[in-house]
C-alpha positions, -999 to +999 in steps of 0.1 A: -619-110-154-615-077-136-591-063-165-621-065-187-646-043-165-634-010-177-637-020-213-673-034-207-682-002-187-673+018-217-693-005-241-723-004-219-721+036-216-718+038-253-746+014-261-769+033-236-760+065-255-741+080-223-710+098-230-681+075-219-651+094-206-618+078-194-598+099-173-561+101-179-534+122-164-501+135-178-479+125-148-469+155-126-491+178-148-496+212-128-512+234-156-503+257-183-468+272-180-465+293-212-482+299-244-459+305-277-470+330-302-449+338-335-448+375-344-435+394-372-415+417-351-406+407-314-398+442-302-431+457-315-451+429-301-436+432-268-437+470-266-475+466-274-478+439-246-460+459-219-471+496-228-507+489-237-516+456-221-495+460-191-474+430-193-439+425-180-409+416-201-385+393-186-356+383-208-348+374-245-326+349-259-315+335-293-307+330-322-314+293-327-301+280-363-295+277-391-284+242-386-269+221-413-290+189-405-326+187-397-326+195-360-353+222-364-377+197-381-369+169-356-373+191-324-398+220-336-417+205-367-406+233-389-385+237-421-348+224-415-334+259-426-357+278-402-342+302-378-356+315-343-341+351-343-352+359-310-375+347-281-387+370-254-404+357-223-434+380-212-457+376-182-494+391-183-506+392-146-518+361-129-516+338-159-493+316-182-461+333-194-461+343-232-432+331-253-429+356-282-409+343-310-396+358-344-389+332-369-375+334-404-380+303-426-379+297-464-416+285-463-430+308-437-466+317-441-472+353-432-510+352-432-524+350-400-551+320-393-585+332-384-605+315-356-623+295-382-592+281-398-574+250-386-548+262-359-568+294-355-563+306-321-567+336-297-554+346-262-579+360-237-571+383-209-592+388-177-604+423-167-624+436-139-647+460-158-651+450-194-665+485-205-636+505-190-611+481-205-629+484-238-626+521-240-592+519-227-581+497-258-600+521-283-584+552-266-550+535-273-557+529-309-564+493-307-589+478-331-619+466-311-645+443-330-681+452-319-688+459-281-688+434-254-712+406-254-730+384-229-724+345-231-761+336-223-776+302-225-742+285-220-720+272-193-702+306-195-733+327-188-723+353-165-693+363-186-689+391-211-663+392-240-652+411-268-622+406-295-598+429-304-567+428-328-530+432-317-510+456-340-496+425-359-533+413-366-534+386-340-569+379-325-572+387-288-600+388-264-609+404-231-634+386-208-650+395-175-673+375-152-674+396-118-701+370-104-686+340-119-701+317-145-733+296-141-715+262-146-696+268-115-727+275-095-745+248-108-717+220-109-697+231-078-666+233-100-642+260-113-624+267-146-592+284-139-595+320-131-566+345-126-584+361-098-574+333-075-550+305-073-576+278-085 
């Protein structure tokens, strides 16, 4: 009978219109270790991340492939003849590493997805002063979209943001919330913040 209690609670919550959430946890999960991005030229991308964004380049390795079997498909879900030409590991401040890839593949799509496309993505960097950082990007020839905006009326109220484009066209963002966001104050919880260990 006890084994049925979680299922009954879920049914009851659904029936009453409440959002039923089951808490699961990947064993031993500590957080985001790295984010992988594929670029047309690793050297150019790393130069931008280091020289403009202020990241630190660690090491490079590769190539992987080409393989005669379907190793690339089985392990990486890419074309079996795809080749990873090089990978460079980069760290940007207090955050997850970036694993910067250069692939070649017979079926490679060279069009970058927009945020509205399935698989769309962006990377956001936290800055202390968003106006100063925005001007710095512009002064360094980076295409900044519009000007910083506030996120009022959401759980992120207190944060300002603005998008910019990396030289290879990837969408990136800078954000700043010097006094935190409203959700943290109202609910006594914190999203991860690069200014602290929590």
